A tleap script that builds the chain and sets N, CA, C and O, in Angstrom:
source leaprc.protein.ff14SB
mol = sequence {
  NMET LYS VAL GLN SER SER GLY GLY MET VAL
  PRO TYR LEU TYR LYS ALA GLY LYS ASP MET
  VAL SER ALA SER MET SER GLU ASP VAL ALA
  GLN LYS ILE VAL ASP HIE SER SER SER GLN
  GLU LEU THR GLU GLU HIE PRO GLY TYR PRO
  LEU CYS VAL ASP GLY ALA PHE PHE PHE PRO
  VAL ASP GLY SER GLU THR MET THR GLY PRO
  GLU VAL LYS PRO SER ARG LYS LYS LYS VAL
  LYS CGLU
}
set mol.1.N position { -10.753 3.672 2.271 }
set mol.1.CA position { -10.030 2.806 3.169 }
set mol.1.C position { -9.121 3.673 4.033 }
set mol.1.O position { -8.534 4.634 3.535 }
set mol.2.N position { -8.999 3.355 5.297 }
set mol.2.CA position { -8.220 4.153 6.240 }
set mol.2.C position { -6.831 3.562 6.414 }
set mol.2.O position { -6.679 2.370 6.681 }
set mol.3.N position { -5.811 4.417 6.258 }
set mol.3.CA position { -4.428 3.976 6.447 }
set mol.3.C position { -4.115 3.897 7.941 }
set mol.3.O position { -4.728 4.590 8.754 }
set mol.4.N position { -3.163 3.052 8.284 }
set mol.4.CA position { -2.759 2.863 9.679 }
set mol.4.C position { -1.600 3.809 9.982 }
set mol.4.O position { -0.608 3.840 9.253 }
set mol.5.N position { -1.733 4.584 11.069 }
set mol.5.CA position { -0.675 5.529 11.415 }
set mol.5.C position { -0.162 5.276 12.822 }
set mol.5.O position { -0.809 4.619 13.638 }
set mol.6.N position { 1.008 5.812 13.078 }
set mol.6.CA position { 1.615 5.743 14.394 }
set mol.6.C position { 2.171 7.126 14.701 }
set mol.6.O position { 3.124 7.569 14.060 }
set mol.7.N position { 1.586 7.806 15.670 }
set mol.7.CA position { 2.029 9.142 16.022 }
set mol.7.C position { 1.803 10.155 14.924 }
set mol.7.O position { 2.564 11.115 14.803 }
set mol.8.N position { 0.760 9.961 14.111 }
set mol.8.CA position { 0.445 10.895 13.043 }
set mol.8.C position { 1.232 10.679 11.757 }
set mol.8.O position { 1.039 11.405 10.781 }
set mol.9.N position { 2.115 9.686 11.749 }
set mol.9.CA position { 2.916 9.383 10.563 }
set mol.9.C position { 2.541 7.996 10.028 }
set mol.9.O position { 2.229 7.088 10.798 }
set mol.10.N position { 2.577 7.848 8.709 }
set mol.10.CA position { 2.232 6.590 8.050 }
set mol.10.C position { 3.459 6.075 7.295 }
set mol.10.O position { 3.971 6.760 6.409 }
set mol.11.N position { 3.932 4.882 7.637 }
set mol.11.CA position { 5.027 4.312 6.841 }
set mol.11.C position { 4.472 3.860 5.495 }
set mol.11.O position { 3.306 3.476 5.402 }
set mol.12.N position { 5.288 3.902 4.464 }
set mol.12.CA position { 4.821 3.463 3.152 }
set mol.12.C position { 5.988 2.962 2.325 }
set mol.12.O position { 7.152 3.226 2.628 }
set mol.13.N position { 5.650 2.233 1.275 }
set mol.13.CA position { 6.609 1.821 0.267 }
set mol.13.C position { 6.191 2.489 -1.027 }
set mol.13.O position { 5.000 2.647 -1.298 }
set mol.14.N position { 7.179 2.882 -1.833 }
set mol.14.CA position { 6.898 3.517 -3.113 }
set mol.14.C position { 7.720 2.835 -4.191 }
set mol.14.O position { 8.928 2.652 -4.039 }
set mol.15.N position { 7.066 2.463 -5.271 }
set mol.15.CA position { 7.733 1.800 -6.381 }
set mol.15.C position { 8.412 2.858 -7.249 }
set mol.15.O position { 7.752 3.690 -7.871 }
set mol.16.N position { 9.749 2.807 -7.277 }
set mol.16.CA position { 10.538 3.755 -8.070 }
set mol.16.C position { 11.322 2.952 -9.098 }
set mol.16.O position { 12.435 2.501 -8.830 }
set mol.17.N position { 10.737 2.779 -10.265 }
set mol.17.CA position { 11.357 1.931 -11.281 }
set mol.17.C position { 11.328 0.489 -10.818 }
set mol.17.O position { 10.261 -0.061 -10.546 }
set mol.18.N position { 12.505 -0.127 -10.726 }
set mol.18.CA position { 12.589 -1.511 -10.249 }
set mol.18.C position { 12.859 -1.575 -8.754 }
set mol.18.O position { 12.903 -2.664 -8.182 }
set mol.19.N position { 13.040 -0.420 -8.112 }
set mol.19.CA position { 13.352 -0.356 -6.685 }
set mol.19.C position { 12.112 -0.021 -5.872 }
set mol.19.O position { 11.136 0.517 -6.393 }
set mol.20.N position { 12.168 -0.351 -4.569 }
set mol.20.CA position { 11.135 0.030 -3.620 }
set mol.20.C position { 11.770 0.957 -2.597 }
set mol.20.O position { 12.797 0.625 -2.006 }
set mol.21.N position { 11.164 2.112 -2.388 }
set mol.21.CA position { 11.643 3.094 -1.425 }
set mol.21.C position { 10.734 3.052 -0.210 }
set mol.21.O position { 9.510 3.045 -0.343 }
set mol.22.N position { 11.330 3.025 0.975 }
set mol.22.CA position { 10.583 3.007 2.222 }
set mol.22.C position { 10.748 4.359 2.916 }
set mol.22.O position { 11.866 4.853 3.059 }
set mol.23.N position { 9.646 4.950 3.342 }
set mol.23.CA position { 9.684 6.235 4.034 }
set mol.23.C position { 8.401 6.386 4.839 }
set mol.23.O position { 7.638 5.431 4.987 }
set mol.24.N position { 8.167 7.578 5.354 }
set mol.24.CA position { 6.914 7.851 6.055 }
set mol.24.C position { 6.438 9.249 5.691 }
set mol.24.O position { 7.229 10.108 5.304 }
set mol.25.N position { 5.128 9.463 5.821 }
set mol.25.CA position { 4.524 10.762 5.530 }
set mol.25.C position { 3.432 10.996 6.549 }
set mol.25.O position { 3.035 10.078 7.266 }
set mol.26.N position { 2.944 12.228 6.613 }
set mol.26.CA position { 1.891 12.537 7.569 }
set mol.26.C position { 0.610 11.772 7.201 }
set mol.26.O position { 0.363 11.452 6.038 }
set mol.27.N position { -0.173 11.500 8.212 }
set mol.27.CA position { -1.414 10.749 8.002 }
set mol.27.C position { -2.350 11.484 7.056 }
set mol.27.O position { -3.015 10.850 6.238 }
set mol.28.N position { -2.416 12.810 7.149 }
set mol.28.CA position { -3.301 13.594 6.274 }
set mol.28.C position { -2.924 13.439 4.805 }
set mol.28.O position { -3.795 13.248 3.956 }
set mol.29.N position { -1.631 13.520 4.503 }
set mol.29.CA position { -1.171 13.401 3.119 }
set mol.29.C position { -1.443 11.993 2.586 }
set mol.29.O position { -1.920 11.832 1.463 }
set mol.30.N position { -1.137 10.972 3.398 }
set mol.30.CA position { -1.370 9.579 2.985 }
set mol.30.C position { -2.847 9.345 2.695 }
set mol.30.O position { -3.190 8.708 1.700 }
set mol.31.N position { -3.725 9.856 3.560 }
set mol.31.CA position { -5.154 9.651 3.364 }
set mol.31.C position { -5.643 10.376 2.107 }
set mol.31.O position { -6.534 9.873 1.421 }
set mol.32.N position { -5.081 11.542 1.792 }
set mol.32.CA position { -5.456 12.262 0.571 }
set mol.32.C position { -5.031 11.483 -0.668 }
set mol.32.O position { -5.757 11.445 -1.661 }
set mol.33.N position { -3.857 10.864 -0.609 }
set mol.33.CA position { -3.400 10.039 -1.740 }
set mol.33.C position { -4.383 8.896 -1.972 }
set mol.33.O position { -4.756 8.616 -3.111 }
set mol.34.N position { -4.800 8.242 -0.898 }
set mol.34.CA position { -5.749 7.129 -1.011 }
set mol.34.C position { -7.106 7.628 -1.515 }
set mol.34.O position { -7.690 7.035 -2.421 }
set mol.35.N position { -7.594 8.698 -0.937 }
set mol.35.CA position { -8.926 9.205 -1.292 }
set mol.35.C position { -9.015 9.691 -2.743 }
set mol.35.O position { -10.072 9.582 -3.365 }
set mol.36.N position { -7.927 10.221 -3.281 }
set mol.36.CA position { -7.943 10.773 -4.639 }
set mol.36.C position { -7.285 9.854 -5.669 }
set mol.36.O position { -6.957 10.291 -6.772 }
set mol.37.N position { -7.094 8.604 -5.317 }
set mol.37.CA position { -6.436 7.659 -6.233 }
set mol.37.C position { -7.399 7.176 -7.307 }
set mol.37.O position { -8.618 7.236 -7.151 }
set mol.38.N position { -6.820 6.697 -8.396 }
set mol.38.CA position { -7.647 6.133 -9.463 }
set mol.38.C position { -7.849 4.633 -9.281 }
set mol.38.O position { -8.784 4.059 -9.840 }
set mol.39.N position { -6.963 3.985 -8.489 }
set mol.39.CA position { -7.145 2.552 -8.220 }
set mol.39.C position { -6.587 2.193 -6.853 }
set mol.39.O position { -5.591 2.749 -6.390 }
set mol.40.N position { -7.269 1.240 -6.226 }
set mol.40.CA position { -6.853 0.695 -4.928 }
set mol.40.C position { -7.086 -0.797 -4.970 }
set mol.40.O position { -8.092 -1.260 -5.509 }
set mol.41.N position { -6.154 -1.558 -4.400 }
set mol.41.CA position { -6.358 -2.997 -4.283 }
set mol.41.C position { -5.584 -3.507 -3.080 }
set mol.41.O position { -4.559 -2.945 -2.695 }
set mol.42.N position { -6.091 -4.572 -2.499 }
set mol.42.CA position { -5.380 -5.234 -1.414 }
set mol.42.C position { -4.527 -6.328 -2.028 }
set mol.42.O position { -4.995 -7.082 -2.881 }
set mol.43.N position { -3.279 -6.417 -1.595 }
set mol.43.CA position { -2.359 -7.384 -2.158 }
set mol.43.C position { -1.456 -7.950 -1.072 }
set mol.43.O position { -1.292 -7.338 -0.017 }
set mol.44.N position { -0.882 -9.094 -1.322 }
set mol.44.CA position { 0.074 -9.716 -0.401 }
set mol.44.C position { 1.499 -9.542 -0.924 }
set mol.44.O position { 2.424 -10.191 -0.435 }
set mol.45.N position { 1.676 -8.675 -1.909 }
set mol.45.CA position { 2.969 -8.481 -2.563 }
set mol.45.C position { 4.044 -8.016 -1.589 }
set mol.45.O position { 5.189 -8.460 -1.675 }
set mol.46.N position { 3.686 -7.115 -0.650 }
set mol.46.CA position { 4.634 -6.602 0.341 }
set mol.46.C position { 4.013 -6.769 1.729 }
set mol.46.O position { 3.142 -5.990 2.115 }
set mol.47.N position { 4.456 -7.784 2.481 }
set mol.47.CA position { 3.884 -8.037 3.814 }
set mol.47.C position { 3.927 -6.792 4.699 }
set mol.47.O position { 4.951 -6.116 4.793 }
set mol.48.N position { 2.806 -6.505 5.340 }
set mol.48.CA position { 2.701 -5.341 6.204 }
set mol.48.C position { 2.194 -4.099 5.486 }
set mol.48.O position { 1.837 -3.110 6.127 }
set mol.49.N position { 2.162 -4.146 4.158 }
set mol.49.CA position { 1.703 -3.017 3.341 }
set mol.49.C position { 0.690 -3.541 2.314 }
set mol.49.O position { 0.982 -3.588 1.119 }
set mol.50.N position { -0.501 -3.935 2.784 }
set mol.50.CA position { -1.450 -4.600 1.882 }
set mol.50.C position { -2.181 -3.698 0.896 }
set mol.50.O position { -2.690 -4.192 -0.110 }
set mol.51.N position { -2.250 -2.398 1.146 }
set mol.51.CA position { -3.008 -1.512 0.276 }
set mol.51.C position { -2.119 -0.947 -0.821 }
set mol.51.O position { -1.192 -0.186 -0.546 }
set mol.52.N position { -2.401 -1.320 -2.059 }
set mol.52.CA position { -1.671 -0.810 -3.215 }
set mol.52.C position { -2.516 0.290 -3.850 }
set mol.52.O position { -3.658 0.053 -4.247 }
set mol.53.N position { -1.952 1.493 -3.944 }
set mol.53.CA position { -2.663 2.648 -4.494 }
set mol.53.C position { -1.990 3.070 -5.799 }
set mol.53.O position { -0.798 3.376 -5.824 }
set mol.54.N position { -2.756 3.081 -6.862 }
set mol.54.CA position { -2.281 3.486 -8.192 }
set mol.54.C position { -1.056 2.700 -8.653 }
set mol.54.O position { -0.282 3.191 -9.474 }
set mol.55.N position { -0.872 1.499 -8.139 }
set mol.55.CA position { 0.234 0.644 -8.556 }
set mol.55.C position { 1.599 1.125 -8.109 }
set mol.55.O position { 2.610 0.565 -8.535 }
set mol.56.N position { 1.664 2.149 -7.262 }
set mol.56.CA position { 2.959 2.716 -6.870 }
set mol.56.C position { 3.143 2.816 -5.358 }
set mol.56.O position { 4.229 2.525 -4.858 }
set mol.57.N position { 2.119 3.216 -4.624 }
set mol.57.CA position { 2.208 3.367 -3.173 }
set mol.57.C position { 1.654 2.129 -2.491 }
set mol.57.O position { 0.642 1.576 -2.921 }
set mol.58.N position { 2.317 1.695 -1.432 }
set mol.58.CA position { 1.854 0.578 -0.612 }
set mol.58.C position { 1.773 1.070 0.828 }
set mol.58.O position { 2.769 1.523 1.391 }
set mol.59.N position { 0.568 0.978 1.431 }
set mol.59.CA position { 0.317 1.473 2.777 }
set mol.59.C position { -0.167 0.353 3.694 }
set mol.59.O position { -0.789 -0.604 3.232 }
set mol.60.N position { 0.120 0.471 5.007 }
set mol.60.CA position { -0.528 -0.415 5.966 }
set mol.60.C position { -1.945 0.107 6.212 }
set mol.60.O position { -2.184 1.310 6.104 }
set mol.61.N position { -2.870 -0.766 6.534 }
set mol.61.CA position { -4.244 -0.358 6.819 }
set mol.61.C position { -4.664 -0.925 8.161 }
set mol.61.O position { -4.055 -1.862 8.676 }
set mol.62.N position { -5.726 -0.337 8.723 }
set mol.62.CA position { -6.267 -0.858 9.971 }
set mol.62.C position { -6.696 -2.304 9.756 }
set mol.62.O position { -7.255 -2.629 8.708 }
set mol.63.N position { -6.445 -3.174 10.723 }
set mol.63.CA position { -6.727 -4.601 10.594 }
set mol.63.C position { -8.149 -4.920 10.209 }
set mol.63.O position { -8.378 -5.860 9.448 }
set mol.64.N position { -9.120 -4.166 10.712 }
set mol.64.CA position { -10.528 -4.441 10.407 }
set mol.64.C position { -10.843 -4.168 8.948 }
set mol.64.O position { -11.764 -4.770 8.396 }
set mol.65.N position { -10.096 -3.271 8.310 }
set mol.65.CA position { -10.385 -2.903 6.921 }
set mol.65.C position { -9.939 -3.964 5.934 }
set mol.65.O position { -10.531 -4.085 4.861 }
set mol.66.N position { -8.906 -4.741 6.266 }
set mol.66.CA position { -8.415 -5.721 5.309 }
set mol.66.C position { -9.434 -6.830 5.079 }
set mol.66.O position { -9.464 -7.427 4.003 }
set mol.67.N position { -10.259 -7.110 6.063 }
set mol.67.CA position { -11.233 -8.183 5.912 }
set mol.67.C position { -12.451 -7.733 5.107 }
set mol.67.O position { -13.106 -8.560 4.473 }
set mol.68.N position { -12.763 -6.441 5.121 }
set mol.68.CA position { -13.966 -5.974 4.451 }
set mol.68.C position { -13.670 -5.243 3.146 }
set mol.68.O position { -14.595 -4.824 2.450 }
set mol.69.N position { -12.407 -5.087 2.813 }
set mol.69.CA position { -12.016 -4.345 1.618 }
set mol.69.C position { -12.164 -5.169 0.362 }
set mol.69.O position { -12.778 -6.236 0.383 }
set mol.70.N position { -11.605 -4.684 -0.735 }
set mol.70.CA position { -11.677 -5.425 -2.000 }
set mol.70.C position { -10.944 -6.754 -1.917 }
set mol.70.O position { -10.219 -7.014 -0.956 }
set mol.71.N position { -11.131 -7.574 -2.906 }
set mol.71.CA position { -10.518 -8.899 -2.935 }
set mol.71.C position { -8.989 -8.796 -2.839 }
set mol.71.O position { -8.360 -7.984 -3.517 }
set mol.72.N position { -8.417 -9.638 -1.981 }
set mol.72.CA position { -6.964 -9.656 -1.817 }
set mol.72.C position { -6.357 -10.417 -2.979 }
set mol.72.O position { -6.741 -11.554 -3.249 }
set mol.73.N position { -5.407 -9.793 -3.670 }
set mol.73.CA position { -4.744 -10.445 -4.795 }
set mol.73.C position { -3.447 -11.060 -4.305 }
set mol.73.O position { -2.739 -10.430 -3.520 }
set mol.74.N position { -3.108 -12.273 -4.739 }
set mol.74.CA position { -1.862 -12.904 -4.303 }
set mol.74.C position { -0.662 -12.149 -4.831 }
set mol.74.O position { -0.757 -11.403 -5.806 }
set mol.75.N position { 0.469 -12.352 -4.176 }
set mol.75.CA position { 1.688 -11.680 -4.614 }
set mol.75.C position { 2.049 -12.142 -6.012 }
set mol.75.O position { 1.774 -13.276 -6.404 }
set mol.76.N position { 2.665 -11.246 -6.746 }
set mol.76.CA position { 3.040 -11.565 -8.129 }
set mol.76.C position { 4.377 -12.269 -8.130 }
set mol.76.O position { 5.302 -11.870 -7.422 }
set mol.77.N position { 4.475 -13.290 -8.907 }
set mol.77.CA position { 5.722 -14.039 -9.047 }
set mol.77.C position { 6.552 -13.383 -10.139 }
set mol.77.O position { 6.041 -13.065 -11.213 }
set mol.78.N position { 7.826 -13.184 -9.859 }
set mol.78.CA position { 8.715 -12.619 -10.867 }
set mol.78.C position { 9.191 -13.721 -11.791 }
set mol.78.O position { 9.476 -14.836 -11.354 }
set mol.79.N position { 9.274 -13.402 -13.065 }
set mol.79.CA position { 9.772 -14.367 -14.030 }
set mol.79.C position { 11.290 -14.387 -13.948 }
set mol.79.O position { 11.936 -13.341 -13.881 }
set mol.80.N position { 11.841 -15.572 -13.953 }
set mol.80.CA position { 13.286 -15.733 -13.879 }
set mol.80.C position { 13.828 -15.829 -15.291 }
set mol.80.O position { 13.401 -16.676 -16.076 }
set mol.81.N position { 14.777 -14.948 -15.612 }
set mol.81.CA position { 15.389 -14.985 -16.928 }
set mol.81.C position { 16.529 -15.997 -16.907 }
set mol.81.O position { 17.333 -16.026 -15.976 }
set mol.82.N position { 16.583 -16.801 -17.916 }
set mol.82.CA position { 17.638 -17.815 -17.988 }
set mol.82.C position { 18.735 -17.407 -18.938 }
set mol.82.O position { 19.702 -18.147 -19.118 }
savepdb mol mol.pdb
quit
């Protein structure tokens, strides 16, 4: 799957414990992460970042790829502790 870049840089989200970190990396590095990952899935968990790689990285993808990629999984609901 091809990540979406702007000016050679790819914005991404990274799951760091219970937090999400937002940053950007070069398109080459992002594509290597995707190509060498053990799992990829499309999700609606983070709008604008549908590609979840190894359960930690979330990348934007080219619009045409989201329709032909793996099944889109709905966002996960967090359990509310009472």
